[in-house]
C-alpha positions in Angstrom: 89.1 153.1 86.9 92.2 155.4 86.8 91.3 157.1 90.1 90.8 153.7 91.8 94.2 152.4 90.4 96.0 155.5 91.6 94.5 155.2 95.1 95.8 151.6 95.3 99.3 152.6 94.1 99.6 155.7 96.3 98.6 153.6 99.4 101.2 151.0 98.5 103.8 153.6 97.7 103.5 155.4 101.1 103.4 152.2 103.0 106.3 150.5 101.3 108.5 153.7 101.5 108.1 153.9 105.3 108.4 150.2 105.8 111.7 150.0 103.7 113.4 152.6 105.8 112.3 150.9 109.0 113.5 147.4 107.8 116.9 148.7 106.7 117.3 150.3 110.1 116.5 147.1 111.9 118.8 145.1 109.6 121.7 147.4 110.3 121.2 147.2 114.1 120.5 143.4 114.3 122.6 142.1 111.4 119.6 140.0 110.1 119.9 138.8 106.6 116.2 138.1 106.3 115.4 141.6 107.5 117.9 143.1 105.0 116.1 141.1 102.2 112.8 142.4 103.4 114.2 145.9 103.2 115.3 145.3 99.6 111.9 143.9 98.9 110.1 147.0 100.2 112.5 149.3 98.5 111.9 147.6 95.1 108.2 147.7 95.7 108.4 151.4 96.4 110.3 152.0 93.1 107.8 149.8 91.3 104.8 151.9 92.4 106.7 154.9 91.2 107.1 153.3 87.8 103.4 152.4 87.6 102.5 156.0 88.4 104.9 157.1 85.7 103.4 154.6 83.3 99.9 155.8 84.0 101.0 159.4 83.4 102.7 158.5 80.1 99.7 156.5 78.9 97.6 159.7 79.0 99.7 161.5 76.4 97.6 162.4 73.3 98.3 160.8 70.0 100.9 162.5 67.8 102.4 161.9 64.3 104.9 159.4 65.6 102.4 157.5 67.7 99.0 157.9 65.9 97.2 155.6 68.2 98.4 157.3 71.4 100.5 156.1 74.3 97.9 154.0 76.2 100.0 150.8 76.0 102.9 152.4 77.9 101.3 151.2 81.1 101.8 147.7 79.9 105.4 148.3 79.2 106.1 149.8 82.6 104.2 147.0 84.3 106.5 144.5 82.5 109.5 146.5 83.7 108.2 146.1 87.3 108.1 142.4 86.9 111.7 142.3 85.6 112.8 144.5 88.5 111.1 142.2 91.1 112.9 139.3 89.6 116.4 140.8 89.0 116.7 143.1 92.0 114.3 141.9 94.6 114.7 138.1 94.1 118.3 138.2 93.0 119.6 140.3 95.9 117.5 138.3 98.5 118.8 134.9 97.3 122.4 136.2 97.1 122.2 137.7 100.6 120.7 134.5 101.9 123.4 132.3 100.4 126.1 134.5 101.9 124.5 134.2 105.3 124.1 130.4 105.0 127.8 130.1 104.0 129.0 132.5 106.7 126.3 132.5 109.5 126.4 134.9 112.4 124.0 135.5 115.3 121.3 138.1 115.2 121.6 140.8 117.9 118.5 142.4 119.5 116.0 140.1 117.8 113.1 141.9 119.5 113.7 144.9 117.2 113.1 142.6 114.2 109.9 141.2 115.7 108.5 144.7 116.4 109.4 145.9 112.9 108.0 142.8 111.2 104.7 143.0 113.1 104.3 146.7 112.3 105.2 145.9 108.6 102.5 143.2 108.6 100.0 145.7 109.8 100.9 148.3 107.2 101.2 145.8 104.4 97.8 144.3 105.4 96.1 147.7 105.1 97.7 148.3 101.6 96.7 144.7 100.6 93.1 145.2 101.7 92.8 148.5 99.7 94.2 146.7 96.6 92.0 143.7 97.1 88.9 145.8 97.5 89.6 147.6 94.2 90.4 144.3 92.5 87.2 142.7 93.9 85.1 145.6 92.6 86.4 145.0 89.1 86.3 141.2 89.0 82.6 140.9 89.6 81.6 137.2 89.8 84.8 135.9 88.2 87.3 133.9 90.3 90.5 135.6 91.3 92.5 133.6 88.8 90.2 134.3 85.9 89.9 137.9 86.8 93.7 138.3 86.7 93.8 136.5 83.3 91.0 138.7 81.9 92.2 142.0 83.4 93.3 144.7 81.0 94.6 146.9 83.8 97.9 145.6 85.2 98.2 148.3 87.9 95.8 146.9 90.4 96.7 143.2 90.1 100.4 144.1 90.1 100.1 145.9 93.5 97.9 143.1 94.8 100.5 140.5 93.8 103.3 142.6 95.3 101.5 143.1 98.6 100.6 139.4 98.8 104.3 138.5 98.2 105.2 141.1 100.8 103.0 139.5 103.5 104.3 136.1 102.7 107.8 137.4 102.9 107.2 139.0 106.3 105.9 135.7 107.6 108.9 133.8 106.3 111.3 136.4 107.8 109.5 136.2 111.2 109.7 132.4 111.2 113.3 132.4 110.0 114.5 134.9 112.6 112.6 133.1 115.4 113.9 129.7 114.5 117.5 130.9 114.1 117.3 132.3 117.7 115.3 129.5 119.3 117.4 126.6 117.8 120.6 128.6 117.8 121.1 128.0 114.1 122.0 131.4 112.5 122.0 129.9 109.0 118.2 129.7 109.2 118.1 133.4 108.9 119.9 133.1 105.6 117.6 130.3 104.5 114.6 132.6 105.2 116.2 135.2 102.9 116.5 132.6 100.1 112.8 131.6 100.5 111.8 135.3 100.3 113.8 135.5 97.1 112.0 132.4 95.7 108.6 134.0 96.6 109.6 137.2 94.7 110.8 135.2 91.7 107.5 133.4 91.5 105.6 136.7 91.8 107.7 138.2 89.1 107.2 135.3 86.7 103.4 135.5 87.2 103.4 139.3 86.5 105.7 138.9 83.5 103.5 136.3 82.0 100.3 138.3 82.3 101.8 141.6 81.2 103.5 139.9 78.3 100.1 139.0 76.9 98.9 142.6 77.3 102.0 143.9 75.5 101.6 141.5 72.6 97.9 142.5 72.4 94.8 141.0 73.9 91.2 141.2 72.5 88.4 142.9 74.3 86.1 141.2 76.7 84.0 138.6 74.9 80.8 140.2 76.3 81.8 143.6 74.7 82.5 141.9 71.4 79.1 140.0 71.5 77.2 143.2 72.3 78.9 145.0 69.4 77.9 142.1 67.1 74.3 142.5 68.3 74.3 146.2 67.5 75.6 145.4 64.0 73.0 142.6 63.6 70.2 145.1 64.5 71.1 147.1 61.4 68.7 145.9 58.6 71.0 147.1 55.8 74.0 145.0 57.0 73.8 141.7 55.2 76.8 140.0 56.8 79.4 140.6 59.5 82.5 139.3 57.8 84.9 139.9 60.6 85.4 141.7 63.9 88.8 142.3 65.5 89.5 144.1 68.8 92.7 145.1 70.5 93.3 146.6 73.9 95.8 149.5 73.5 95.4 150.3 77.2 93.1 149.5 80.1 90.5 151.9 78.8 91.4 152.1 75.1 90.1 149.5 72.6 90.8 149.6 68.9 87.9 148.0 66.9 88.1 146.9 63.2 85.0 145.5 61.5 84.4 144.2 58.0 80.8 144.4 56.8 78.8 143.5 53.7 75.9 145.8 52.8 72.9 145.4 50.6 74.1 145.7 47.0 71.2 148.0 46.1 72.3 150.7 48.6 73.9 153.9 47.4 77.3 155.1 48.7 75.7 157.9 50.7 73.3 155.5 52.4 76.2 153.2 53.4 78.1 156.1 54.8 75.1 157.1 56.9 74.7 153.6 58.3 78.4 153.4 59.1 78.2 156.7 61.0 75.2 155.6 62.9 76.9 152.3 63.9 80.0 154.2 65.0 77.9 156.5 67.2 76.0 153.6 68.7 79.1 151.6 69.5 81.0 154.4 71.1 78.0 155.6 73.1 77.5 152.1 74.6 81.3 151.5 75.0 83.3 154.7 75.4 86.4 152.5 75.8 86.3 152.0 72.0 88.5 154.9 71.1 89.3 153.9 67.6 86.8 152.3 65.2 87.4 151.3 61.6 84.6 149.8 59.5 85.5 148.2 56.2 82.9 147.7 53.5 83.6 144.4 51.7 81.6 141.8 49.8 81.4 138.6 51.7 82.6 136.6 48.8 85.7 138.8 48.4 86.3 138.5 52.1 86.2 134.7 52.0 88.7 134.7 49.1 91.1 137.0 51.0 90.8 134.8 54.1 91.6 131.7 52.1 94.7 133.5 50.6 95.9 134.4 54.1 95.3 130.9 55.3 97.3 129.4 52.4 100.1 131.9 52.9 100.4 131.1 56.6 100.3 127.3 55.8 103.1 127.7 53.3 105.2 129.7 55.8 104.8 127.0 58.5 105.7 124.2 56.1 108.7 126.1 54.6 112.1 124.7 55.9 114.0 127.0 58.2 116.8 128.9 56.5 
């Protein structure tokens, strides 16, 4: 998974870096607001890919005393930062630049330069998008694109895919805006295109922020994984009841698993320990992504009592008046 994610990010990083330099050059020569916005867009995307690579590097740090569960969730933090940057810098600057151009319109010089740059950018962005989409397609299986994004625990691939999709849409808008501003002799349309590009970036940022927020808060493992673990536990004849199972993705390939089990009362402590060890080996062998596993031995009656206490406490907290 990691190697596939890095391939996607590196492809986008190189493409956006080259494209941003070209767009800024064209914007300076022609004075196009839409082209300047596109340059900002590509520059932000380049920085974002750098942040994702940094997040992937940080997420590999081993656990220490201060962070006993490791740093895997850092990739979620940096993906969220990427969403904020797209909104604050990419969208903000594009909309601001567009408004300025609408209020003070001026003609674009040498529009052919813009057309050539935009067409080349579409080609490069298309290649980067295809690489990201193929990697995303490999992971989503039979799920729809929307469901695959919602269920994904690796933000790197869908972040790049969203960015590249927004980039292609932005290039199309810039092309149309520049063309119409020249054909209709309405320079303010170039600024209007810049505003539309900013709105596209804002929408992309909101989608990314929403999805990465869920990962930051903590999402459960795939229901298929949870069901398979439940089957492994059910196959153990000495386990009389699965009281509770909780999972948490600490990172794309790092699941924390907590299980509460009730065992046959006639079993000795040593026998219980042996069964727990066997379950741990079986679960981790089948799902290596389960990096941390905690099995609690608890009588089912006691577990029900504790659940009821927790439920009553939460109910009291929700009904208590705000201070």
